[in-house]
MDAnalysis code that builds the backbone (N, CA, C; Angstrom):
import MDAnalysis as mda
import numpy as np

u = mda.Universe.empty(393, n_residues=131, atom_resindex=np.repeat(np.arange(131), 3), trajectory=True)
u.add_TopologyAttr("name", ["N", "CA", "C"] * 131)
u.add_TopologyAttr("resid", np.arange(1, 132))
u.add_TopologyAttr("resname", ["MET", "GLN", "LYS", "THR", "ALA", "PRO", "VAL", "VAL", "ARG", "LEU", "THR", "ALA", "LEU", "VAL", "ILE", "TYR", "ALA", "CYS", "LEU", "SER", "ALA", "ALA", "PRO", "ALA", "VAL", "ALA", "LEU", "ASP", "ASP", "ALA", "LEU", "GLY", "THR", "SER", "LEU", "ARG", "ARG", "LEU", "ASP", "PRO", "GLU", "ASN", "ARG", "LEU", "HIS", "GLN", "LEU", "CYS", "ASP", "ILE", "GLU", "MET", "MET", "ARG", "ARG", "ILE", "GLU", "ALA", "GLU", "HIS", "GLY", "PRO", "LEU", "HIS", "PRO", "ASP", "ARG", "LEU", "VAL", "MET", "ASP", "ALA", "GLU", "SER", "PRO", "ALA", "VAL", "LEU", "ARG", "ARG", "ASP", "VAL", "LEU", "ALA", "GLY", "THR", "GLY", "GLY", "ALA", "VAL", "ARG", "SER", "GLY", "GLY", "GLN", "TRP", "TYR", "ARG", "LEU", "SER", "PHE", "ARG", "CYS", "ARG", "ALA", "SER", "ALA", "GLU", "ARG", "LEU", "GLN", "VAL", "LEU", "GLU", "LEU", "SER", "TYR", "LYS", "ILE", "GLY", "SER", "ALA", "ILE", "PRO", "GLN", "ALA", "ARG", "TRP", "GLY", "LYS", "GLY"])
u.atoms.positions = np.array([
    [-19.492, 5.423, 12.026],
    [-18.211, 5.445, 11.356],
    [-17.077, 5.062, 12.293],
    [-17.169, 5.351, 13.550],
    [-16.088, 5.030, 14.461],
    [-15.877, 3.526, 14.569],
    [-16.918, 2.740, 14.366],
    [-16.772, 1.285, 14.418],
    [-16.022, 0.754, 13.205],
    [-16.133, 1.402, 12.053],
    [-15.509, 0.928, 10.827],
    [-13.996, 1.098, 10.818],
    [-13.494, 2.221, 11.278],
    [-12.057, 2.516, 11.188],
    [-11.183, 1.448, 11.836],
    [-11.450, 1.011, 13.077],
    [-10.583, -0.019, 13.656],
    [-10.608, -1.325, 12.871],
    [-11.759, -1.682, 12.310],
    [-11.842, -2.908, 11.528],
    [-10.969, -2.806, 10.292],
    [-11.002, -1.660, 9.606],
    [-10.181, -1.469, 8.412],
    [-8.705, -1.560, 8.775],
    [-8.286, -0.912, 9.866],
    [-6.878, -0.977, 10.263],
    [-6.467, -2.406, 10.587],
    [-7.288, -3.114, 11.326],
    [-6.984, -4.497, 11.681],
    [-6.926, -5.360, 10.429],
    [-7.856, -5.163, 9.525],
    [-7.861, -5.919, 8.285],
    [-6.576, -5.682, 7.504],
    [-6.115, -4.442, 7.462],
    [-4.879, -4.128, 6.730],
    [-3.707, -4.895, 7.310],
    [-3.622, -5.000, 8.608],
    [-2.531, -5.748, 9.224],
    [-2.623, -7.223, 8.878],
    [-3.805, -7.770, 8.910],
    [-3.991, -9.182, 8.572],
    [-3.631, -9.427, 7.116],
    [-4.071, -8.547, 6.230],
    [-3.780, -8.701, 4.812],
    [-2.285, -8.630, 4.564],
    [-1.579, -7.707, 5.208],
    [-0.137, -7.592, 5.014],
    [0.558, -8.878, 5.419],
    [0.154, -9.453, 6.517],
    [0.771, -10.696, 6.977],
    [0.564, -11.798, 5.950],
    [-0.594, -11.873, 5.354],
    [-0.878, -12.907, 4.356],
    [-0.085, -12.682, 3.081],
    [-0.061, -11.468, 2.580],
    [0.612, -11.200, 1.318],
    [2.126, -11.309, 1.432],
    [2.683, -10.964, 2.569],
    [4.133, -10.998, 2.678],
    [4.671, -12.413, 2.545],
    [3.841, -13.399, 2.780],
    [4.277, -14.783, 2.697],
    [3.828, -15.461, 1.403],
    [3.102, -14.749, 0.557],
    [2.538, -15.370, -0.639],
    [2.904, -14.575, -1.875],
    [2.943, -15.239, -3.037],
    [3.187, -14.504, -4.276],
    [2.058, -13.513, -4.537],
    [2.374, -12.435, -5.241],
    [1.384, -11.395, -5.506],
    [0.206, -11.910, -6.303],
    [0.422, -12.893, -7.145],
    [-0.641, -13.354, -8.020],
    [-1.607, -14.310, -7.336],
    [-1.252, -14.836, -6.189],
    [-2.099, -15.812, -5.523],
    [-2.710, -15.217, -4.259],
    [-4.033, -15.290, -4.179],
    [-4.722, -14.864, -2.973],
    [-5.343, -16.094, -2.334],
    [-5.062, -16.298, -1.069],
    [-5.710, -17.417, -0.411],
    [-7.125, -17.002, -0.025],
    [-7.924, -17.957, 0.418],
    [-9.323, -17.687, 0.739],
    [-9.478, -16.650, 1.840],
    [-8.629, -16.720, 2.872],
    [-8.744, -15.777, 3.984],
    [-8.463, -14.345, 3.528],
    [-7.460, -14.171, 2.705],
    [-7.133, -12.842, 2.206],
    [-8.249, -12.309, 1.322],
    [-8.734, -13.131, 0.424],
    [-9.835, -12.714, -0.447],
    [-11.064, -12.322, 0.353],
    [-11.371, -13.085, 1.386],
    [-12.511, -12.782, 2.250],
    [-12.301, -11.444, 2.950],
    [-11.105, -11.218, 3.474],
    [-10.808, -9.947, 4.147],
    [-10.943, -8.772, 3.191],
    [-10.394, -8.905, 1.999],
    [-10.470, -7.822, 1.028],
    [-11.906, -7.542, 0.603],
    [-12.692, -8.595, 0.419],
    [-14.076, -8.409, -0.026],
    [-14.917, -7.661, 1.002],
    [-14.505, -7.632, 2.239],
    [-15.237, -6.900, 3.284],
    [-15.081, -5.393, 3.134],
    [-14.089, -4.955, 2.402],
    [-13.837, -3.527, 2.209],
    [-14.604, -3.018, 1.003],
    [-14.947, -1.730, 1.031],
    [-15.557, -1.142, -0.155],
    [-14.494, -1.128, -1.257],
    [-14.904, -1.079, -2.527],
    [-13.951, -1.200, -3.637],
    [-12.782, -0.221, -3.599],
    [-13.012, 1.031, -3.202],
    [-11.917, 2.001, -3.178],
    [-10.898, 1.639, -2.084],
    [-11.380, 1.333, -0.894],
    [-10.466, 0.917, 0.176],
    [-9.753, -0.382, -0.170],
    [-10.467, -1.279, -0.827],
    [-9.862, -2.551, -1.234],
    [-8.666, -2.299, -2.147],
    [-8.829, -1.400, -3.115],
    [-7.733, -1.087, -4.033],
    [-6.565, -0.448, -3.290],
    [-6.861, 0.502, -2.412],
    [-5.797, 1.138, -1.622],
    [-5.034, 0.098, -0.800],
    [-5.760, -0.773, -0.114],
    [-5.107, -1.776, 0.728],
    [-4.277, -2.741, -0.103],
    [-4.845, -3.208, -1.201],
    [-4.150, -4.163, -2.059],
    [-2.845, -3.574, -2.600],
    [-2.908, -2.344, -3.105],
    [-1.713, -1.699, -3.657],
    [-0.692, -1.390, -2.570],
    [-1.143, -0.900, -1.433],
    [-0.265, -0.592, -0.304],
    [0.506, -1.837, 0.120],
    [-0.191, -2.901, 0.302],
    [0.421, -4.144, 0.781],
    [1.391, -4.720, -0.249],
    [0.987, -4.702, -1.508],
    [1.864, -5.252, -2.542],
    [3.116, -4.400, -2.703],
    [2.993, -3.070, -2.586],
    [4.185, -2.220, -2.668],
    [5.137, -2.505, -1.516],
    [4.613, -2.628, -0.312],
    [5.481, -2.916, 0.835],
    [6.171, -4.269, 0.655],
    [5.427, -5.246, 0.161],
    [5.998, -6.575, -0.053],
    [7.136, -6.517, -1.073],
    [6.899, -5.796, -2.168],
    [7.926, -5.717, -3.213],
    [9.135, -4.886, -2.778],
    [8.897, -3.802, -2.078],
    [10.022, -2.993, -1.591],
    [10.884, -3.840, -0.668],
    [10.270, -4.587, 0.192],
    [11.014, -5.477, 1.104],
    [11.850, -6.471, 0.302],
    [11.283, -7.026, -0.755],
    [11.969, -8.050, -1.547],
    [13.029, -7.474, -2.489],
    [12.820, -6.263, -2.998],
    [13.657, -5.729, -4.076],
    [14.670, -4.666, -3.659],
    [14.553, -4.115, -2.486],
    [15.403, -2.981, -2.114],
    [16.241, -3.285, -0.883],
    [17.028, -4.339, -0.947],
    [17.938, -4.770, 0.098],
    [17.903, -4.056, 1.428],
    [18.469, -2.848, 1.524],
    [18.564, -2.210, 2.834],
    [17.237, -1.646, 3.354],
    [16.244, -1.491, 2.491],
    [14.965, -0.959, 2.943],
    [14.063, -2.082, 3.434],
    [13.541, -1.898, 4.622],
    [12.603, -2.849, 5.214],
    [11.399, -2.040, 5.700],
    [10.445, -1.787, 4.808],
    [9.343, -0.881, 5.135],
    [8.461, -1.409, 6.259],
    [8.084, -0.495, 7.144],
    [7.129, -0.858, 8.183],
    [5.871, 0.000, 8.098],
    [5.880, 0.971, 7.186],
    [4.709, 1.822, 6.987],
    [4.790, 2.449, 5.606],
    [3.636, 2.608, 4.987],
    [3.545, 3.258, 3.689],
    [2.319, 4.159, 3.709],
    [2.481, 5.393, 3.269],
    [1.375, 6.339, 3.193],
    [1.304, 6.837, 1.763],
    [0.233, 6.504, 1.065],
    [0.123, 6.829, -0.347],
    [-0.070, 8.315, -0.615],
    [-0.581, 9.047, 0.356],
    [-0.886, 10.462, 0.147],
    [-0.198, 11.353, 1.184],
    [1.047, 11.053, 1.491],
    [1.782, 11.791, 2.522],
    [1.999, 13.256, 2.153],
    [2.366, 13.528, 0.915],
    [2.644, 14.907, 0.506],
    [1.638, 15.442, -0.514],
    [0.947, 14.565, -1.206],
    [-0.126, 14.967, -2.121],
    [-1.034, 13.757, -2.341],
    [-2.301, 14.009, -2.666],
    [-3.267, 12.913, -2.790],
    [-2.943, 11.953, -3.936],
    [-3.216, 10.681, -3.691],
    [-3.147, 9.685, -4.758],
    [-4.398, 9.865, -5.620],
    [-4.291, 9.501, -6.889],
    [-5.400, 9.666, -7.823],
    [-5.914, 8.293, -8.234],
    [-7.220, 8.124, -8.150],
    [-7.873, 6.875, -8.527],
    [-8.639, 7.090, -9.823],
    [-8.319, 6.278, -10.832],
    [-9.033, 6.288, -12.109],
    [-9.323, 4.847, -12.476],
    [-10.592, 4.488, -12.410],
    [-11.036, 3.112, -12.653],
    [-10.302, 2.162, -11.720],
    [-9.476, 1.291, -12.247],
    [-8.765, 0.315, -11.416],
    [-7.283, 0.648, -11.281],
    [-6.946, 1.925, -11.476],
    [-5.559, 2.376, -11.359],
    [-5.472, 3.421, -10.254],
    [-4.536, 3.210, -9.365],
    [-4.245, 4.158, -8.293],
    [-2.814, 4.639, -8.516],
    [-2.621, 5.951, -8.590],
    [-1.287, 6.491, -8.862],
    [-1.050, 7.728, -8.004],
    [0.218, 7.942, -7.694],
    [0.551, 9.111, -6.908],
    [2.023, 9.455, -6.988],
    [2.312, 10.716, -6.734],
    [3.702, 11.182, -6.704],
    [4.070, 11.725, -5.328],
    [3.124, 11.726, -4.407],
    [3.370, 12.299, -3.092],
    [3.262, 11.308, -1.959],
    [3.627, 10.068, -2.217],
    [3.585, 9.058, -1.169],
    [4.871, 9.035, -0.357],
    [4.874, 8.222, 0.687],
    [6.060, 8.067, 1.517],
    [6.097, 6.655, 2.079],
    [7.310, 6.155, 2.256],
    [7.508, 4.844, 2.856],
    [8.524, 4.998, 3.978],
    [8.272, 4.313, 5.094],
    [9.184, 4.415, 6.240],
    [9.972, 3.124, 6.388],
    [11.266, 3.282, 6.572],
    [12.161, 2.153, 6.803],
    [13.239, 2.603, 7.777],
    [13.472, 1.819, 8.804],
    [14.505, 2.154, 9.773],
    [14.294, 3.496, 10.451],
    [13.044, 3.889, 10.638],
    [12.742, 5.154, 11.287],
    [12.861, 6.377, 10.395],
    [13.187, 6.190, 9.123],
    [13.345, 7.299, 8.169],
    [12.268, 7.204, 7.094],
    [11.665, 8.329, 6.742],
    [10.683, 8.394, 5.664],
    [11.367, 8.748, 4.351],
    [10.916, 8.109, 3.265],
    [11.428, 8.357, 1.915],
    [10.260, 8.674, 0.994],
    [10.502, 9.567, 0.049],
    [9.469, 9.891, -0.938],
    [9.174, 8.669, -1.802],
    [7.929, 8.607, -2.273],
    [7.491, 7.462, -3.055],
    [6.508, 7.916, -4.126],
    [6.760, 7.502, -5.349],
    [5.780, 7.678, -6.417],
    [5.437, 6.280, -6.912],
    [4.232, 6.118, -7.417],
    [3.778, 4.770, -7.778],
    [2.624, 4.807, -8.771],
    [2.420, 3.668, -9.401],
    [1.255, 3.409, -10.247],
    [0.889, 1.945, -10.033],
    [-0.338, 1.702, -9.643],
    [-0.787, 0.352, -9.334],
    [-2.100, 0.089, -10.065],
    [-2.114, -0.941, -10.896],
    [-3.333, -1.334, -11.616],
    [-3.778, -2.684, -11.099],
    [-5.047, -2.783, -10.764],
    [-5.591, -4.017, -10.205],
    [-6.654, -4.599, -11.130],
    [-7.005, -5.840, -10.865],
    [-8.083, -6.490, -11.600],
    [-9.395, -5.756, -11.308],
    [-10.397, -5.970, -12.128],
    [-11.675, -5.273, -11.990],
    [-12.299, -5.487, -10.613],
    [-12.144, -6.665, -10.061],
    [-12.700, -6.930, -8.730],
    [-11.788, -6.444, -7.610],
    [-10.612, -5.934, -8.005],
    [-9.636, -5.352, -7.075],
    [-9.164, -6.360, -6.025],
    [-8.884, -7.552, -6.518],
    [-8.361, -8.604, -5.648],
    [-6.980, -9.071, -6.079],
    [-6.456, -8.493, -7.163],
    [-5.144, -8.891, -7.663],
    [-4.460, -7.693, -8.313],
    [-3.188, -7.486, -7.980],
    [-2.402, -6.440, -8.627],
    [-1.943, -6.979, -9.981],
    [-2.270, -6.263, -11.042],
    [-1.881, -6.678, -12.388],
    [-0.586, -5.997, -12.833],
    [-0.413, -4.739, -12.463],
    [0.801, -3.983, -12.795],
    [1.137, -3.090, -11.603],
    [2.413, -3.014, -11.298],
    [2.849, -2.139, -10.227],
    [4.216, -1.585, -10.573],
    [4.330, -0.285, -10.539],
    [5.629, 0.357, -10.679],
    [5.730, 1.393, -9.569],
    [6.928, 1.575, -9.074],
    [7.140, 2.556, -8.022],
    [8.569, 3.046, -8.079],
    [8.770, 4.216, -7.478],
    [10.110, 4.780, -7.396],
    [10.284, 5.362, -6.003],
    [11.339, 4.955, -5.347],
    [11.652, 5.492, -4.036],
    [12.601, 6.660, -4.239],
    [12.254, 7.784, -3.663],
    [13.040, 8.996, -3.826],
    [13.902, 9.293, -2.616],
    [14.201, 10.552, -2.468],
    [15.084, 11.012, -1.394],
    [14.413, 10.916, -0.027],
    [15.241, 10.961, 0.997],
    [14.737, 10.974, 2.366],
    [13.961, 12.271, 2.595],
    [12.906, 12.182, 3.364],
    [12.120, 13.358, 3.724],
    [12.701, 13.907, 5.025],
    [13.098, 15.169, 5.032],
    [13.672, 15.741, 6.259],
    [12.697, 15.631, 7.433],
    [13.214, 15.346, 8.598],
    [12.365, 15.150, 9.776],
    [11.485, 16.370, 10.048],
    [11.941, 17.543, 9.715],
    [11.160, 18.767, 9.919],
    [9.852, 18.747, 9.112],
    [9.791, 17.930, 8.050],
    [8.587, 17.838, 7.206],
    [7.674, 16.679, 7.596],
    [8.089, 15.827, 8.501],
    [7.246, 14.709, 8.906],
    [5.963, 15.243, 9.541],
    [4.859, 14.643, 9.136],
    [3.593, 15.082, 9.678],
    [2.988, 16.248, 8.921],
    [3.708, 16.769, 7.938],
    [3.188, 17.856, 7.104],
    [2.944, 17.312, 5.709],
    [2.113, 17.967, 4.955],
    [1.910, 17.534, 3.582],
    [0.590, 17.838, 3.039],
])
């Protein structure tokens, strides 16, 4: 298992770089290949995480996310091809903000079909690392 974790983290960084420059509906061959290397559950988590960061960057002017944690304060729930949560967090400018979301992907989990999210209040620094 120790060999798998670094590969997943590296893959996530590569995928983010690819998606940030491409429309959500289009996956290039390299991105699709990277995603297919992940098990279906991790693939869905990575796909939704990356697409949320891309959209937050594009849609929320002053927010420039550099990290997103889907289960920061409570676990995200996976049902079929939908991942949803109310206890996520996104970091921008060194500050964490609450995040709730719902992300539905294609059956093969290579394309986000629906995504909604809400950025909430700042999380007090005293709560960082807890949840």
